C-alpha distance (Angstrom), angle and dihedral (degrees) to the residues before:
residue distance angle dihedral
X1 . . .
X2 3.81 . .
X3 3.80 92.5 .
X4 3.80 90.0 51.6
X5 3.81 91.7 53.0
X6 3.80 91.4 49.1
X7 3.80 90.2 50.5
X8 3.78 92.4 48.6
X9 3.80 90.1 48.3
X10 3.81 93.7 50.1
X11 3.80 93.7 45.9
X12 3.79 89.0 46.7
X13 3.80 91.1 53.4
X14 3.82 91.4 47.5
X15 3.80 92.2 50.4
X16 3.81 92.3 44.1
X17 3.80 91.0 49.2
X18 3.79 91.9 49.3
X19 3.79 93.2 48.3
X20 3.80 92.3 47.5
X21 3.81 90.1 48.5
X22 3.81 91.6 52.2
X23 3.81 90.7 45.6
X24 3.80 89.0 51.0
X25 3.79 91.2 52.1
X26 3.79 91.3 47.3
X27 3.81 97.3 47.9
X28 3.83 96.6 26.7
X29 3.80 88.5 -125.4
X30 3.79 116.9 164.8
X31 3.80 90.5 -164.7
X32 3.81 92.4 57.9
X33 3.81 89.7 50.7
X34 3.80 90.8 49.0
X35 3.81 93.5 51.6
X36 3.79 89.2 43.9
X37 3.80 88.9 57.2
X38 3.80 90.5 48.6
X39 3.81 92.0 49.5
X40 3.81 91.9 48.3
X41 3.80 95.1 46.5
X42 3.83 99.2 81.1
X43 3.84 96.8 44.7
X44 3.80 90.1 44.3
X45 3.80 92.3 53.8
X46 3.80 91.3 48.0
X47 3.82 94.1 46.5
X48 3.82 92.9 44.1
X49 3.81 90.2 61.8
X50 3.82 89.7 68.2
X51 3.78 121.9 90.3
X52 3.76 125.5 -102.7
X53 3.77 128.3 14.9
X54 3.83 92.4 -9.1
X55 3.83 88.2 86.4
X56 3.83 86.8 78.2
X57 3.82 90.5 68.4
X58 3.80 88.0 80.0
X59 3.83 87.7 70.6
X60 3.83 93.5 64.4
X61 3.82 98.0 77.6
X62 3.80 91.4 42.6
X63 3.81 90.4 52.9
X64 3.81 89.9 50.3
X65 3.82 91.3 47.9
X66 3.82 89.0 48.5
X67 3.79 90.5 53.8
X68 3.82 88.9 48.5
X69 3.80 91.9 53.6
X70 3.81 92.9 46.4
X71 3.82 92.1 47.2
X72 3.81 91.2 48.8
X73 3.81 92.1 57.4
């Protein structure tokens, strides 16, 4: 049961981060991009510990934070 809750939490954070990122692109909101980066940070760290191409998941929060900085200016 614990593993199921962790999986639901991680998928929830990934979906929330994706929706916030799309909302930030739509409304050009730096705050939505910032919270998207925060929501994607934990799943990205967990997925980046796996071998192979999963290391690229660590770029997702940095891309969101980059969009937040560029939208703030």
